N, C-alpha and C positions, 0 to 999 in steps of 0.2 A: 615097299615104297621108295626106300633109299636106292634100291637097285634100278627101279624105273627112272628115278631122277638122274642117276649116274649114266644110264644108257642114253637118255635124251641129251644130257650135257656132252657126252662123248660124240654123239652123232652130230650135234650142232658144231662142235669143233672140227669135225671131219667133213662137214657139208661142203665148204668151198672146194676142197680137193675132189670130192665125189662128183660135183657138178662139172668141174674142170675136166675130169677124166671121162665121164659118161655123157656130158652134155645135159640137155634138159631131161633126158630119160633118167638121170640120176635122182630126180624127185621121187621116182617109184622106189628106189632104194632107201631114200630118206623116210618114206612113208612106213617102212617096216618098223622103225623105232616106236612111233606112237601106236601102230597096230599091235606090236608086241606088248606095249603097256596096256592096251585095251584087253588083250587076252588075259593078262595078269589080273585086271580088274574083275573080269567075269569069273576067273578061277578062284578069286579070293573075296567074292562078294560077301559083305557082312552078314552073319547069321546069328540070330538071337541065341542059339544053342552054343555056338563056339565063342561068342563074345566079340567085342570090337577089337580089331587089330591095331596095335600101337608099336611104334619104333622110336628110338631116341638116340641122339648123339650128344654127349656132354660137351658143351662149348661155353666158356665164360659163365660158369654156374653162379658166381657172385653177382652177376648182372641179370641172372635168370634168362640167359640167352641160349639155353639148350635147344637143340633142333629136335623138337617133339612133333612127331607125325601121328595122326589119328585117322584111321580109315573106317568111317561109319557110313550109314546109308546115304546121307546128303553128300558126303565126299565121293562116294561111289557113283552117284547119279551125275554129279558134275564131271567126274573123271571120264565117264562114257562120252559126254559131250565134247570135252576138251580133247581126248585122245582119238575118239572115233571120227568126229568131224575133222579133226586135224589131219588124220591119215588121208581122208578123202580129198581134202583141200590140197594136200601135197601132190596127190595123183592128178588133180585138176590142173595144178601148176605145170605139170609136164606137157600139157597140151596148150596151156594159155600163153606161155612164153615161146615166141617163135625162134629166138636165138639165145645162146648162153652168153650174154654180156657179162662184164666183170661185176656189175652191180647185182646181177641175178645170183651170183655166187654168194655174196654177202646176204642177199635176201633169203636164200635158202637156209643159211645158218640162223638168221633172226627168226624165221618161222618155227624152226625146230626148238630154238631156245625159248620162244614164247610158249610153246606147248609145255616145256619143262617148268617154266615159271608159273604157269596157270595150275599145273598139277601140284606143284609145291604149295601154291596158295590155298587150294581147296583141301589139302591134307594137313596143313599146319595147325597144330594145337597151341603153339606158343604165339601170342599175339605179336610179339616183336619180330619173330621170324616171318609170320604172316605179312607184316608190314614190309619187310625186305622184299619178299616175292611180289607184293602189291606194287611197289615202286619199280621193280624189274619189268613188270608188264607195262608200266607207264613209259619207261625208257625205250623198250622194244617197240611199243606202239608208235612212239615218235619217229623211230627209224623206219618203220614199215610204211607209215602214212606218208613220210617224206621221201618215198622211193624215187619219185621223179623230181629230184632235187633241182633240176634246171628250170622247173616251172615255178613261177612265183606263187601260184595257187596251192601247189603242194607244200611249199615251204611255209606258207601262212597257215594252212590246215594243220600241219604237223606241230607248229609252234603253238597254235591255239589249243589243240588237244593236250599238249604237254603242260601249258600254263594252267589250264582249267583243272585237269586231273591232279596235277602236282599240288596246286593250292588246296584242293580238297584233301589230298593225301597228307599234307602238313597239319591240317586241322585234325585229321584222323589220328596222326601220331600223338598229338597232345592229348586227345581223348583216350588213346590206348594207355599212355603212361599214367594219366589220372585214374583210369579204371583199374589198372594193374596195381598201382600203389595203394589205392583204397581197399582193394580186395586182398592185398597181400600176396597175390600170385598173378602170373601172366598166362596161366593155363586157361584157354578159352572154355574148355569143357567144364572145368571146376567152377569158373565164374558163372556160366549159364546154369549149372546145376544148383549153385548156392549164390544167387545174385546179391551183391551188397546194396545198401540203401543209403540215401542221403542226397543233399543238393549237389555234392561233387559228382556223384554217380550220374545224376540227371544231366549235368553239364557235359560229362565225359561221353555219354551216349549220344547227345546231340552233336558233338564234334565228330564222333565216329560216323554218325549218319550223314553228316556233310560230305565226308569222304566217299561213302557208299553212293549217295545221290549223284555226286559229280562223276563218279566212275560209270554209272549206269545211265547217264545223260537224262536225269530227271530235272524238270523245270525247277529253278531257272538256269540250270547248267546244260540244257538240252542242245544248245546251238552248236557245240563242237562236233557232234556226231554227223549231222548232214555235211558239215565242212570236211570231215574226214573221208568223204566219198572221193576225194582227189586221189586216194590210194588205189593201187591195183585191185581188181575185183577179188582175187583170192584173199586179200587182206580184209576186205569188207565181208566176205562170206565167212571168214573165221573169227576175226577179232570183233566185228560189229554185229554179228548175228549169233554166234555160238559161244564165244569165249570171254573176251575182255569185258564187254558190257554186262555179262552175267556175274561178274565179280561182285558188284554192288548188291545185286539180287541175292547172291549166295551169302554175303556177310549179314544182310538183314535177316535172311532165313536162319542163319546160325545163331543170331542174337535173340530172335523172336521168342523162343521158349522162356527166356529169363526176363525180358524187358518190354514185351509188347503191351503191358498194362500201363505204361507211362503215358500221361496225357500228351507230352511233347512228342512221343513216338508216333501216336496216331495222327497228330497234326502234320508232322513232317512226312511220314511215310504214306499214310492213306490219303491225306489231303493233297499233297503235291503229286502223288501218283495219279489221282483222278484228273487233276488239272493237266498233267502231262499227256494222259491218254486222249483227252479231248483236243488239246492243242496239236499234238502230232498227227492225229487223224484228220483234222481240218486242213493242216498245211499240206498233207499228202495229196489232197484233192486239187491243189493249185499248182502242182509241179508238172513239167513236161518231160524232164529227164527221168527215165525209168529208174535209175539208181537213186535219185532223190525221192521218188515216190516211195521206194522201199525204205530209204533212210528215215523219212518222217514216219513211215509206218512202223519202223523199228522203235522209234521214240515212243509212239503210241502204245505199242505192245509192252515195252519196258515199264511204262506207267501202270499198265494193267497188271503185270507181274508183281510190281512193287506193292500194289494194293493187296494182292492175294497173299503174299508172304508176310506182309506187315500187320494184317488183322490179328494174328495170334490165336487162331482157332484151329484145332486139329483137323476138322473136316475140311475147312477152307484150305489148309495146308496140302491136303491131297489134291485138290483142284490146282493149287499153285504148282506142284511138282509135275502134274500132267501138262499144264500149259508151258512150263519151263522146257520140258523135253520137246513138246510139239513145236514151240517157237524155234528152237535150234534146228529142227528138221526142215520146216517149211521156209524159214527165212534164209538159211544157208543155201538151200536149193534154189530159191528165187534169185539170190545174188549171183549164183553160178550161171543161171539162165541169162541174166543180163550180161554177164561177161561173154557168154557165147554169142549173144546178139551183137554186142559191140565188136567183138573179134571178127565176126562174119560179115557184118554190114558196114562197120565203121561209124555207126551212130547209135545213140541211146535216146534220141528225141522221138517220142511217140507220135509226133506229127509227121515224121518222115518215114514211118513204118506202116505198111499196109499189105495185107495178104501174106504176112510172114508165115502164118500157120500152114499155108499151102506148100511153101517151100521146105519147111522143117516140121513135119507133123509130129515127130517124136518129141521135139523140144516143146511144142505146144501142149502135148499131153503132160509132160513133166511139169510145166508151169501151171497147168490147170489143176493137177493133183495137189501141188504145193499151195496154190492160192485157195483151193477149197478148204484145206486144213486151216489156213490163216483166217478165212472168213467164218469158220465154224460150221461148215456144211456137214450134215449127218454122215456117219460112218468113219469120220476122221478123228484123230486124237484131239485135234483142236476143238471139235464139237464136244467131246467128252469132258475136257477140262472146263470149257466155258459153261456148259449146262450144269456141271457140278458146282461151279462158282456161284451161279445164279441161285441155285437151290440152297446152298449152305450159308451164304451171306445174308439172305433175306431175314432169317430168324436166328442168327448167331447171337449168343450171349456176350460175345466180345465187344459188340456195339450196342448202343442203347436202342430202345424200341423204334425211335424215329430215324436213327442213323443208318440202320441196316437197309431199309427200303430205299433211302436216298442214295446210298452207295450203289445198290443194284440198278437204280434208274440211270445213274451216271454211266455205269458199265454197259448198260443196254444201249445208251446213246453212243458211247464209244464203239460198241460192236456194230452199230449201224454204219458208222464211219468206216470201220474196218471192212465190212462187206462192200461198201461203195468203192474204196480205193483198191480192193482186190479185183473187183470187176473192171475198174479203170485200167489196172495194170494189164490184165489179160486182153482187154479190148485194144488198149494202146499198142501192145506189142504184136498181137497176132490177128486182130480183127480185120475185116475186109474194108470197113469204113466207106462203104458205098462207092468203092472204086472198082473199075472193071478189070484192072490189071495191077500187078504189084507196083509199089512206089520205086523210083529210081534206085534208092539205096538197097532195097530188097532184090530188085532185078539183077543188080551187079554183085550180089553177095556170093561167097563161096560156101558150099555146104559144110557144116561142122562134122568132124569125125565122130564116130560112135564113142571112142574113148574119151572125147571131150565132154560128152553128155552123160556118161555112165555115173560119175559121182553125184550129179544132181538127181539123176533117176533113182539111185539107191536111197537118197534122203527123202525124196518125194514119196516113193513107195513106202518107206518106213513110216512116214507121217500118216498115211492112209491105213496101212496094215495094222498099225498100233491101235486103231480104234476098236476093231473087233476083239483084239487081244488085251484091251485095257484092264479087264478083270485080273488077268495074270500079272500084267505089269504093275498094277496097283498094289498087289501083295508085296512087291519089292519096295514100294514107297512107304508102307505102313510103319516100319520101325521109326522113321523120322517123325511121322505124324504123331506117334505115341508120345514123343517128347514134348509136344506142344499141348498147352492146356485145352481140354475138351469142354466146350460150353453147351454141347448138345447131349444126345443120349450116350450111355456108357459105351455102346458099340460104335466103333469107328465106321464112317461111311466107306463103302467099297465102290471103286470106279467101275462103271458099266456103260455099255453103249445104249442101253434102253432101260428107262425107269418108269415107263408108262406115260399116259397123257397127264401132264401136271403143269404147274405154273412155269417152271424152268423151260419146258418144251415150248410153251406159248411165247415166252420171252425170246427164245432162240428163233422162233418163226417170225416174230415181229422184227427182230434184227435183220433177218434175211430179206423180208419183204420190203421194209422201209429202206434198207441199204440198197436194194436194187432200184427202188424208185429214186433215191438220192443220186445214184450213178446216172440214171437216165436224165435227171435234171441237170446235173453237172455237164453231161455230154452236150446237152442243148444250149446251155448258157456259157459254155467254155469254162473260164477260170472264175466262175461265180460272179462275174462282172467287176472284179477288183483289179485295179491297176497297181496300186501301192499296197504294201503289206497292211492288212486290216488290224493286226494285233501288235504293231510295232516291229522293230527289227533288232533282234538280239545281237547281231554282228556289230551294229552301230553302237550299241550300249557297251559291248566288249571293247571296241576301239576307243570309245570315250573314257572307259576306265583306264586303259593303258596310257592314253594321253594325259589323264589326270595324274597317274603315278609318275609319268615322266616329268610333268610340271613340278610336282612336289619335290622330286629328287633333284631337279635342276635348281630350284630355289634353295633347297637345303644345302646343296653343294656350294652354290654361289655365296651363301652367307657364312659358311664355315670353312671353305677351302678356296681362298682368293688368290692362290699362287704364292702366298707369303709363308715361308717355312716357320718363322717365329710365331705367326698367328695360328697356324695349324697346330704347332706344338703347344701353344698356350691353351687352345681349346681342349686338346686331349688331356693335358695335365690338369687344367681347371676342372674338367669333368671327373678326373680321378681323385681330385681333392674334395669336391663338393658331394658327390654321390655317396662314397663310403661314410663320410662324416655325418650326413643327414640320416642315413640308414642306421648308423651306429647309435646315435643319440635318440632316435625315435624307437629303437628296439628295446629288448628286455635285458640287455647286458648292463649290469651295474656293479660288477666286481672287478677290481683291478689290483694286481699285486706287483710291486716294484722290487726287483732284486738288484742289489748293488754289484760292483765289480768284485770278482773273486780274487784278483791279484793286482798289484801295482803295474804289472806288465800290460794288462788290458787297458789300463788308464793311459799309459804312454802311447800304446798303439792307436787308441781312439783319438788322442790329441793329434798324432801325426796325420791320421785320416782327415780330421776336421781342417787342419792347416793346409793339407794338400787340396782339399775341395775348395777352400777359399782362394788359394793360389791359382787354381785352374780357372776360376771365375774372373780374376783380375789381370792375369798375365795376357799380354798382347802377342807375344811370340808363340806361334802355333806349336812348334816342336816342344818348347818348354811346358806348354799346357798339357800336351799329350803325356809327357814324362810324369808330371805330378798326378795326372789321372791314373797312370800306371802304378804310382806309389800307393794310391788308395786300394787298388786291386791286390798288390803284393801284401799290404797290411792285412787285408781281409783273409788272405791265404794263411798268414801267420796265426790269426785268430782261430782258423779251422784247425791248424796243427796243435795249438794249445788246448783245444777242446777234444783232442783225441780223434780227429778225423783226417788221417793222413791221405786218404784217397782224394778227398775234396781239396785239401791243401795242394797236393801234387797237380791236380787238374787245374786249379786256380792259377798256380804259378805258370804252368805251360800255356794256358789260354791267354794270360796277361802278357806273356812274352811274345806270343804269336800276334796278338792284337797290336802290340806296340810296333812290331815290325811292319805290319800291314799299314798302320797309320803313317809310318815313316815313308813307305813306298809311295803313298799318295801325296804326302806333304812335300816331298822333294820336288814336285812339279808345280807347287804353289809358292807365292811370295812368303818370306819368313814371317811377316806380320800382316795382319789385316789392315787395310787402309781405313782411315777415319771416315772417309766419305761413304764407305759401305756399311757403317754402323747404323742400325735402324732400331726403332722401338724405344720404349721407356725402361731404362735399366733398373731403376728401383722396383718397378712392377715385376720385372723378371725375377729379381732377387727375392721379392716377397713370395712369388709363386713357387720358386724353388724351395724356399724355407717351409712353406705350407705343405708342399708335397712330401718333403722329408719328415715333417712332423706327423703327417697322417700315416705314413708308413710305420713309424715308430709306435704311434698310438694303436693302430690296428694290430700290429704284432703283439703289443702288450696285452690287449684285450683277448686276442686269440690264445695266448699262452695261459691267461687266467681262466679261460673258459673250460679248460681241461679238468674233469672231475674224476676220471678213472685212470687206470694204468695205461699209458700210451701203447699203441700197437707196436711202436718201434722196439720195445723191449723184447718182443717175440721174434723180431726179424732175424737175428743171428741164428736162432734155432731153426726157423723155417727155411732160411737160406741153405743151411747145411743139410737138412733132412730132405727138402723138396728140390732144391737147386743144386745139390751136391757141391757146394762151395763154401769156404770159410769167410770169404770177403762179402759181407752182406750188401755193400754198396754195388759191387759189380754184379752180383746175382740179381739185385733189384733191376739193374739196367738191362740185363740179357735174359731174364726169366720172368720175374714177378710182374714187372711193368714193361715187358719187351714191346708191347704194342705201342706204348708211348715213345720208346726209343726208336722204333721203326718209323714212326711219324716224324720224329725229330731229325733223323738222318736223311729222310726224304726231303725235308725242308732244306737241310744243308746242301743236298744235291741240286735242288732248284736254285738256291742262292748262288752256288758256284756257276751254274749255267747262266744265270742272269748277269753276273759280273762279267763273265767272258763274252756274253752276247753284246753287252753295252760297249766293251772295249774294242772287240774285233769287228763288230757290226756286220761283217759279210760272212766269213767262213768260221764256224764255231770250233771245229775239231782240228787236231794236229798236235804233235809233240813240240816241246821247246826246241829251239835251234841248237845244232851241235857244231863242234869244231869243224867237221867236214863241210858243213854248209858255209861257214865263214871262210874257209880256204878257197872254196869255189867262187864265192861272191867277191873276194878282194883280189886286187892285182898286186903282186909282190913288187917291192921297190928294187931298182937296179942294184946289182952287186957292187957297182962303183961307189955307192954311198957308204960302203963299209959297215953296213948293218946286217945282221943275220936275218934270213927270211922268216916269215911266220911259221911257227911250229918247230924252228930250229934252236930257239933260245931255251936256256935252262929255266924251268919253272916248276913250282910245286903243284900247280893246277893247270891243266891244259887250256882251260878257257881264259885264264888270266893273260895268256900271250896276246890276246886280242883286245885288251883293255888299254885305256889311256894310262901311261905310266904314272901320271899324277894321281890317279885314283887307286893305285895298287898299294898293298901293304904286305911285305914279305913275311912279317911276323904273323899276320892273320892267315895268310895262305899256308904257311908251315903248320900253324896250329890246327887249321881246318883239316889238313892232310892227316894229321895224327888223331884228331878227336872224332872225325866223321865215322870211321868204322866202330869206334867205341859207342857212339850215339846210336848206330844201327843195332848193335848188340843189345844196348840198353832198351831200345824200342821193342825188340823182339822179346826181351825178358819181361817188360811190363805187360806185353800182350799175353804171353804164355802163362805168367804167374798171377795175372790179375784176378783169376777166379778164387784164389785162396790167399792172396797177399795184395798190398796196395798196387794198383795199376789197372790193367784192362785194355780193351781195344781202343777206347777213346784216348787214354793217356799214352798208350804205345803209338797210336797214330799221330798224336801231337808231337811226341818226341821225334818220330821220323820226319814230321813236317819241319821241325826246328833244325834238324840236320840238313834238310834241303835248303832251308833259309840260309844256314851258315855257308853252304857251298855257293849259293847265289851271291851273297854279300861279298864273299872272298874272291870268287872267280868270274862273276858276271853272268850274263844271260846264256852264253855258250856253255859255261860250266854246269848250269842247271840241266841242259840237255844231256850232258855227259853223265851227270849223277843219276838221272832217271829218264832214259830215252823212250818213254812210253806215253801215249796219248792220255791225258788226264781224264778225258771222257770215258775211255775204256776202263780205267781203274774205278771210276765212279760206278759205271754200269756193272762191273763184276762184283763190286762190293754190295750194291743193292741186290744183285742176284743171290749172293750168299745169304743175306739177311732174310729175303723173302723165301728163298728155298728152304731155310731152316723151319719156317712155319709149316710148309708142306711136308717136310720130312718128319716133323714131330707127329703130325696127324697120321701119316702112314705107319709110324712106329707105335701107334696106340696111345699117344700122349696128347693133351690139348695143344692147340696151335701155339707155337713159339714158347712152349714150356720145355724143360730139359728132359731129354731121354738119355739113358746111360748105357754104354757098352762096357763090358768087362771081358778082357781076353788076356792071354799070356803070350809074350814075345820072347824069343831067345835073347839072352844077355839082359834085356830090360826087365824081364819077369812079368808080374801081374800089372796090367795097365787098365786104368778106368778112364774112358773117354766120354765126355759129356757133349751133347749136340750144341749146347750153348756156345761152345768155343767157335763153331762155324758162324754163328750169329755175330759173335764178337769180332771174328775175322772180317765180316762184312763192314762192321763199324770202323775197324782199323783201316781198311782200304778206302772207305768213303772219306775219312778224315785226311788221309794221305792225298787222295785225289783232289780234295777241296784245296789243300795248301798248295799243291802243284799247280792247280788251275789259277789260283789267285796270284802266285808268283809269275806264272806264264802270262797272265793278263796285265796285272798292275806293275810287274817288273820287266820281264823280257820284252813285251810288246811296246811298252812306253819307252824303254831304252832304244828299241829299234827305230821308233818315230822321232827320237830327240835329234839326231843329226840332220834329218830331213827338215825339221822345224827350224834348226839353226841356219841351214843353207838358204831357205826361202827368203828371209829378210836380206841376206847378203846379195842374192841374185837380183832381188828387186832394187837394191841400192845401186848396183852396178849397171 
């Protein structure tokens, strides 16, 4: 299974290159990947004697996120549909697309990736991993449906499908977590085998069913599927006939053995399934677009399938699997037929098609065979599944005595509608329609190639040939049915083409006869005499819901974010004060322990911090306020050092220093003091809010410390860091190994922040290195020699960039000191980086030290000196750093360790002797480079760029005055 997933992933990555090289014929090459997977499925079909095949990859075991795959009968059946139909659809694409446009290259990759996501979904035994594949299909569906992005209808359809299925997926995620936490495991097979009980389980199942119903377009989520017909026909033939819409059916079938006895289950699955079957069948009789006829027919058939898999009876499950396979065969074939018609005639409107069957007899035969299976005509697999359903639902013990007959009657009515729209499709596409000659669209059509029709032909023939072979095929379905509760005889029902003259055969005959009569009636009355939608318009309801959400969000934003920074901050801080306080005092926490100061030094430092905080609030001078705020940070670092945390103290000092410099870079462009006319708000209220926020933080911290009743996990960290992370510095090992995922997220945020700052300052061109002395020399015109002043670059200076600064702003002492200290700081930076895994330091501290060295060069020598110190684009440094950090995750997996965990190399080198190398050092190198790139970007943006603009801003008022 993992090999199949890997093959599909690699093929998806190579797909654009293959299509670029081979053109549209490259789709045949891409089809080899799912076809090879199909061969693997048949070669490894689950056998009761050999047991069920399972594979697993350990990944975040603490969160139960192991990639557990399970290949049982249900997964095998779905895999045949996903891979088999997927291979044929890719072959169909080779003839469907007339030219290899750039978007077709991306389309090819998305189709193969979708096959991989669906295969992973049906084989996943871990519910969390299943949800990841579930959402991957949602995203890929959005991209595929929106293929024609220039069309407003395509964008709307893609967005609608994304919003509806994602909303259902979020509900499903909540249900998955509730069910997994209640059961104590996220293994789907274990939960179904030993289903937990309780109200939380019922709620969880309902939420999961919401996700399944939305994915399979069950009422009231049905409207997104017809809208998705804006997608290219191969997408409709694959996603909306054989794959994506079957995901919800699959999930219900997977959960049915354990939870089908819930009342809420029957109400949602069986009740909404029946309503969907009738609604979809009725709507299909009112459409003129052949694709929409099939779309609403698909909605109807999905409702039928949902009823069959949701009843929870073993014999009905056999009928469900037969219909599941039959539906994929006939509906994918019919969508392909519509694509051929549209491609050849330029229209899908059944009113503009007449005598098409005379022009393309093979296509007419294909459509007739597929429609016959859809209508449940004898000899087809559709007939076998439908007749078995009628027989087993009538007297199943899974439903009460009166529910079974009612469900059968509803299904018979739905089958009548199915026969009617099947005949309407064949008549609308290929009928003569009392015309003596073909319609203009048909007369001008070009004949489709045989290769264009073969994929649909194979699927249509499979749907008919499977009928006589249903007995053999049914034996492959029985292992799944055995897992479902049997309410009938002990012997499982066997699929067969003929069960004699009985009630199910009579019901099938009634469906065919009355369906034919209904088609004749519809043909005579047109669209049943309706002009407006008879049952309302789901699209309008969808639009109304979106407008309501927009209105609520606008009102909420208008009342909480009025453009006033003090108001916005007040609301945020007020929420942080009230919410934790209310939760704390309404909860069960009632124990509080207060520990006094351990030494007089702490008391002194605390007093300094309080005094600095008060000073920051009352000082009007901006620079003075920043300095006293820095004092609080340095004091906090001293407290860290006193408590034996040198790493934290070092980082705190470095961050505080760098922050102070950044503040100064910004404040130098602002007035020294804020003007009184800019003062807003009620200061006592602000003071009260600040005091309340500080008090809440202290209170929550005290309660949190008092809540500990066992030995803290931190006591085991030094041992775990050395044993598993191969480092003596527990803090650094935490950052680069134990919680490396958090660190990766944090450095990604740093990268985004650097990009945001630079984008706001530069506005136009984001990338580029800081200016160098050579740039200044070219840009300036030297003064004449007669002035008696040396030319630029000829004067003696400690730093090259200082030669271009205003002498009033130069400090020879600072320049000389920088010249001496800068190399030392670089060495210290490298030491912190290299030694940080076993001693205080690390990539973050080393990067900050390097950043401070750059700050020193900039302050001493100006913007040109910054370019001389590090003449590399900051964006490149950031990119390389992120590449190292992400690459470490991949490397760890390839070396057999969990992602972002430490893998160790031990080897011997001449002179150095035995060397132990831990992969975490490369992750730390990425952190180092990102921090350096961030500092360089900030200095380049807030320093060099603003320095460059300053002379221009001074000249503009002078020029205006003159």
